[in-house]
N, C-alpha and C positions, 0 to 999 in steps of 0.2 A: 503493501499500499503506499505510495505516496505520501512525502512530507515528514516533515519531524514531530518525529513525539515531543510535546510541551516538555521542558525542565520542570516545570510546576507540578506536573501529573508526575511524574518519574519520582520527585520527589516525596510525593502523598503514597504512592505507592509503597514505599521503602519505609514509609514509617507507620502503614496500616500490616505489612505482612511481617511475621516472626521468625527470624533466619532458624532459629533451633526448631522449629514447626519443618520448615520445607527440607533443612536440612536430614533432619530423624526420616525422616518418610524413605529417605534412600538411602540412610548410611543411621543406623540403630545410635543412639545416644544414648552415655548413663551420664547422670546428674555428680559433678564432684565439687561440691559448695556452690559457690554464685555460678558456676561454670558447667559447660557439658564436655562430656570428651569421648572418645573413640579412637580404633586405630584409623591412621590416614589412608581415605579413597585413592589417593595420587602417590601413593610409593608401598613398597610391601613391608611393612612391620608386626611387631610381635606383643611390642609396650603400646599402647596409647599413649600419641605424642599430639594428638589433631585435638585443640579445643576449640568450643562457639563459646562468645560470649554472648548472653542474651542483652545484657546493658549496652555495649558497642555496638551489637547487631553485625559481627563481625568473625568471622575462621580464622585461625591461624596453625601452621603445624609446625612443631619446634624441632623435627627431625628434617623435614625436606626443604619448609621456608613458605610452603603454598599459604598464602592467606588471602583476603576479598571481602565482600560484602556477600547478600545474597546474590546479588546479580551474578557476579564475578564465580560464586559458586557454582551456578547453573551455567555459563558458560563452560568453565573447564569440564564440569561432570559430566554434563551431558552434552555437551559438541555444540552448542546453539552460539549462534550470532548476540549480539547484545538485543537486539529488535525483538530477537524470537526469545531469547530471556523472562524481557518483560513483556512479552504477551503469555509465555510460558506463566508468569506469575499472576496477570490481571485474569487470563481463564479462569485460575484456580478460585479467583477472588468473584466470578461473575460479572469483572468490569470490562467496558469496552475501550481499548487502546486508542485515546484522538491522535489527529493529525493535526500540525498547524501547516497551513500553505506559504510557501517558500518566499520568508524575510517577513510572515505576521507577527507583528506584537502585541497583537490586541489578546481579546476574549481566546477560548479552546472551545469556547460553546459552538462557534458558528462550526469550524471543518467536522464537530461529532456531529451536528446536525444535518449537513451536508451527506456524509458516511451515509447516516441512517436511511434519509430518503433514496440515495443511491440505491442500497438495499433494496428498499421496499419497491422501485421503481422495476426493478429484475426480478422481483419477487413477482410481482405483477405481470412481468410478461413470460417469466414461466407457466404460468396459470394460463395466460392468455395461449401459448401455443399448443400446452396440452388438449385446450379446447377447441383447439382448431383440428387437431388430428381428429378428434370423432365428428365435428361437425360441416367442417369443408370439406367440398367437394374433390380438392387435392389431396384431402387426408386421407382416402379413401385409396388413393396410392401408395399414400405412405405406410397405411398399415397392410397393404399388400406385400410389398419392401420387407417390412418388418416380419413378417409371416414366410415370405420365402427365406428371411435369413434364417428363421427358425427360431425365431423369440414371439413368444405367449405373451399374452395382455398382462400376465401376474406380472414378469418380469419388467416387461415395458413400463409399466405401472408405478414399480417398485423405483425406477431410475427416471423419474419422471420426462419420459422421453416425449416431445408434442411433434409440431409440425410449422413450418413458418409456410403461407401460402406464397404463391407466385404471383404476389401483387405490391408494387411500389411504395402503398402506402397502409397495407392490413395495420400493422402493429403501430406505425405512427398516427394514423386516423384513430385508434382505440386506445392508445393512451396519452397519445400527445397532445390531450382536449385543453391541454391550458401552456403556457410561455413558459414558466417551470417545469413541469414534466417532460417540454419538448427537450430543455436541456440536460435535463436528468437523461432522458434517454439519449443524448447526444454523448455524454460523458462516460454515459453507460456501456459505447459502443455498440449500440442496439441501432442505432440509425444516422444517417450521414445527413450533411447538408452541402446545398446545390451550390457550387462555387458561383459569386457574380449574379448570386440571383437577390435583387432586391427586396422579395417576402420573405427570405431567410428560408426557404422551404425545404422540407425535410422527406428523407425517401427510407425505406427500410432499407437495413444491413443484409438482412438474412431474406431468400425469396427463394421460394420452391425448394425447402433444404427438410428434411428430417432434423429435430432438433432436441440436443444432449447437454441437460445442464449442466453445470460444471459448480461444483461446491467446496467452498477454500475448506480448511482441515477442521473450520468449529462448525461446519455442517450448513455455512450460509450459500446460498447462490449468488455466485459472484459475475459468470461469462456463460458461454455458451459455446457449443461446435454444431457446426450444421452440416449435414450430409446431402448434396446435390443429388436429385433422385432423377431428373432428365441429364442431357447432356448439358456438359458446362465445369468452365473451370474455377477454381478450383473443387478438387472433387470433396474435399474436407476441409471447412472455413471455421476460423476459429472468432471468439473476441478479441479487440484489438487490448494492448497493453492499457489500464486504466488504471485509478487510485485503488478501484478492491481487484484488480485481477494482474498478477502478475506470471506469466506461464513457468517463468526458474524458478517458482516458490510451489505453485501448487500440481497435484495429481491427481487425477482423474479417479474420482471414487473412493478417495483415502477415506474420508471421515466413516462412510460404509464401511470400509472394510476394516476398521481399525481394530474390532473385537475378536475377527477371525484371524488378522496377523499375530496377535496377543496372543489367542489359544494354539495357532499353528506354529509358534518364532518363528515364523518367516511370511516376508513378503513375497510377491511375484511382480515383477515390471514385466508390462507388456508394452505394445505399440499403439496399440487403438483402443476407442470405445467399445467395441463390439466384439473385440476379445476379453474386456474386463465384462461386459453384460453375458457373452454367452458361456465365460466360466461361472458367473453368478448362478446363473439357470441351471448347470449340471452338479452346484454343492461347493465351487471352489470360490472362495466369499474371500481370497485375500491377496485380490490381485488389482493393481494399479495399473494407470499408463500415464506416460507425460504426454503433454501437450502442446503438441508441434514445435517442439526444440529437445536438444541434447537434455540427459541427464544432467541436472547440476549436483552441485555440493548439499543444498539448502536440500533437495527431493533425498538424499543419501542423509542426510542427518534425521530429515524427520520420521525418515523409515525405522534407522538403525535406533531410536529412541523407543520405539515399537517394538522390535523383534531383533535379534543377535544374526539374523540369516537374510540375505537378499537372495533371490534369482533373476536375472534378466531371462526373460524368453522373447530370441529373437528368430526370424530367417534365417535359412541358413545361406543367403543367397550372399552376395560381395556386398550387396548395401547393409543389410543387418549383422554383416561381422564387422564391417567396419563399424557400427554403433556400437554395437559391443567391444568395441578395442577403445571406442572414446569415452564408455562406459567406465570400463577397468580403470582406465587412467586417471579419471576423476575420481573413481574409490579408494584408490592407493594409500592417500591422507587421510582417510576414515577407517585403515584397517586395524582399527586396535586390536590388541589379544582377544579373544574369545568372540570376534565378531567372523563371521562368513558370507562370501558371495561368489554366485556359481552361475553359470552361464549355459542356456539348455539354446540350441539350432533343432527347430524339428527339419524333415525331412522336407526337401526341395516341395515347394506347391503348397505346402502346409501353412497352416497357422495356428494358433491355441484355438480358434474359433471351430476352425473345420479340426481339429486333432480333438477336442473334447467328444463333438458331436459322433464322430468316429469310434474312438475309443471309452469313450466316458470317465468318470472321475478316477475312475483305479488306474486306466489308463496313462490319464496324463501326469498324475501323482508318480507312477515308476518313470515318467519320464525325467522328472525333478528332481527324484533322487537320484539318477544319472547324471546331472550338470556339471558341467567344467568345474572344477574349481577355479579361482582366480589365480593361485599361483601357475597352476598346469596350465591355463588358458596363456599366460604372459609369456611363459616361458615356453610353450610350441608355436606362439607367435614369432617370437623373436627368432629362435632355431630356423623357423622356413625360411626366413629371411637373410640366413647365414652359409657357407659352407662349413658344416663342422668337423671336417676332413681334414679342412686347412688351417694352420695356424692364424692365419691373417683373419678366418672367419671366426676363432675363436676370440680371437683381438677386438674383431668387431663387435660380438657378441657382449660382450664386457662394456665397450662404449654406451651401446644402445641401454643394456641393461641397467648399468650404475646409475644413469638418471631417475629413473622410475625408481627404484627402489630406496632412491634416497628420499622419495618423497613419503612413505612409512614411516608413522611412527615409533619410536624405541619401543622395542618389546621379542616375544618372543619369535614371532611371524619375519620380523625382520632381518635377525638373526639365523633365520632356516633360510629364506630366500637367498641371502646372501651365501652360505653353504652351499646350497643349489647350484647358484652363479660361480663355484669357487669349485665344486665337483664337473661341472660342464667346459669350463674354460681352463681346468688346471692350476689354477692360481689359489695361493695362500689365502686364508683371510685377511691377514696380515698386509697381505701386495695389494688385495683388494680394497686396502683400507677400511676393513667393515668390523673393528674389533666394538662391536657396540655395548660389550658388558661394561669394557673400559670406560665407553666414552660416554656411558650412563653414570659408571661411578663417578667419575670426575664432574659432571652437571650435578650430580648429588652432593660433591666436596665442596664446588663451589657455591652451591645455594645456601646452604648448611655455614660457609663461613659469611656470607652476605647476610644471612638469618642472625646472626650472633656476634655480629662486629663490637668491641669493647665501646662500651657507653662513650668515653671520654674521645671516639673520633666523630662522635657527631658534633658537629657547629653547633653557637648558640641560635640561630636560626633555626635550624633542625630540629635541635631541642626543643625547643618551644612550640614548634609545629606539632612536635610528636607529639607533648603532653598534651596539646589541645585538641587532638584529631581524638586522643584515646578519653580524654575527659572534657568534653565540650563545656559543660556548667564553669569552668575555670575562667571563660572569656567573660563572664563576667565581674571577676576578683580583682580586672585588669583598671590602675587608677591613674596609669600616664600613657593613657591611649590617644592622646594627640600628639605626645614625644615619638609613640610609635609609627604614625603618620608620614614621617619627614623620614624614616627610612630608606635610602636609597641604596638598597641589597636587592641583587637578585635573588627572588622568591619571596620578598618581604611582601608583595602583593595577596600573595597564596596565605599568608600568615594572618594579614589583614583581613581578606575578605571571609576566613572562617571564625573569626573575630566578630567580625559585623553579623556572621549568619548566627554564631554562637546567642548573640546580642538579641537579637529580633527574632528571631525563633524558640516557641515553646519546645521541651523535650526532645533537645537535637541528641542526634546520636554518633559515633562513629562512622556508621554506614551511610550517612543522608548525607554528612559534611562531604566524605569520599565520593558520591556518586555526583555530588553537584563540580565536582572536578574532573568526571571521566574525559571530558573530550579537553583537556589539557594536557601540557607534554609532560606537567610532573605528577600525572596521575600514578603511572606505576611507582615512581619514587616516593609519592605519599602513601600510598599501601604496605610500603614496606616499615614508613615508620609508623604507622598505624599499627603493624606488629612487634614493634620493639619494644623489649622489655627493661623497666627503668627500677627496679626493686625500689619502690618511694613510698612508704606506708601512705594511708590518708591522711593521716594528720599533718603529713609533711608536706604534702603535694602542692598547697596552696603558696607554701610559702617556696617552696623548690622553683616552681612554674615563673611566678614573680621575679626570682632571683635570677633565673633565666632569662627573663627581657631585661633587666636592668644589666647583663652582661652582654646582649644584644648590643643595648642602647649605646653602653661604655664602648663597645668594639666600634661602632660607627664614629663616634665624637674621635678614638685614638688613629682610624683610618682618615676621617676628614684632616686631623691637626698634621700627619706625618704630610699629606699633598701640600699644606699650608706652608710647611717647613722646609719644603722643596723648591717653593713656589719664594720664598723667601730669601733662600740660599741663589737663587737664580733672580734675585729683583725681579718679580712678577707678579708681585701680589695685586691684586686689584683692588681699586677706591672700597673699603670696607673689611676687606679681607684682614686686615694687620689686627683692629680692634677684634675679630674672631679667632683669632692667633694666640691672643692674650689672653682673650675669656678663657679659651677653651686650655692653653698653659697654667693660668689661674686655678683655673677647675681641677686639674691634673693632681696640683699640688696638695688641695684640698682632699681630695681621692684617697691618695696618700697618706696624709696625715692621718 
């Protein structure tokens, strides 16, 4: 969906969710004092070092250094994008994620209302198309087509199949009865506008087609696919990209297939609407289809969140194998240990629709069980491209395989596939540069080192920022705020913004402060500061924080004094700077006494 998610919505969402509840659903937590603990989900360990703080709404692992807010946890744990993590939290609370138009500075209500109106008009269009299937003369031809394809009325109704009459203004005339509705139909991609038309006339985008409603992952109708009945191109026509519909993010039939995917622990990706519907008619309910685009990482991430195995089912011709190879390349970065990806190529002239009609559910599932695994498919495809009987061929294999294998996440699968490459090429793992265990150990060592730096290595600014992040209520104890606003140190603006946020927001938390700076270049550093241990008791915290601020102000004075001294030596003091230098020198003498 286009448009930025308003920061106010994100802040409110963070304030309303409980990180303990969200994480506990995925990683069972045990209460230990004021915090909760578990074995870290991001690295192997026997003794729990993963802690979750309900007061800070922040998690931190003292073993591997992983840390963050509830949004960061969902992004890392479930491989979600930032937007998907927001949507996941909002879905759990029954909240619609608002979007604001580019450059919008006003209320967030209007974008939400516009989205609601677009959804309303698309749903009305879906109902209208279904009516035309039963009532329009052309609908009879559509029904005959569906029967010829072997679909019965029950399955057609289940998927909401309809018909778009072969008319220029059927839908536009039926629903576009107001200027507002006409605009919504246009924005939803259901009608087009005549160019250079003074009357701003609209005409139907879909004409003479069997209509397949496309639902998003939440089950809302957001777009359509239309299959031509008579002669014409294109054979299949999808809705264009709109604020509701992004074909690279949605999968046909996903909302309907969710339960079956979970039950089967496997999803099936096919190439077309009819494949999905025919499979469902024969009891295979865990199939989905891409929507006129190649498989994307978003598609895979959504499917892997539902089940650990994905099987791609393509035609066995050259085009099908090409599509499968592209899907395999996209899948590589998502292949965490425990996930499975397979590729099923049906015999020439067959597709899932025809195969299941001829062989039934059992025959189709037998084919699924014989799908080629991703490692097998990758190495089979590469070895076909080279002459393995020649040394140059083996060298070519290494050059082709290494960039692909490098995309795999660290883990056993990556090591096993490098071992397979080693066996095929005759090169050792060291020669291939594939000592993954050593690299993983080095990465863990580096993270532990960064996570446990001695406190003395933090500058006064970093220390003050860290203390305020962990204890936002400290912002209300500051007495020299005006002096702090004069700070001229990189990063001071972040500290000042946090102070203002702690003064202006009740019940401020570590998580809310962090998320307000997600788009900042300092965000990852702030996360580290939020996870630092300072070993200061509650009674001394306020004094320690304000003393750190005093040190910060003194540091700036010292820097300014040194600059003025150097200018004095060079005889370049500007008017008024001499008095500043004298005052700073006097202040320094007083501070020493």
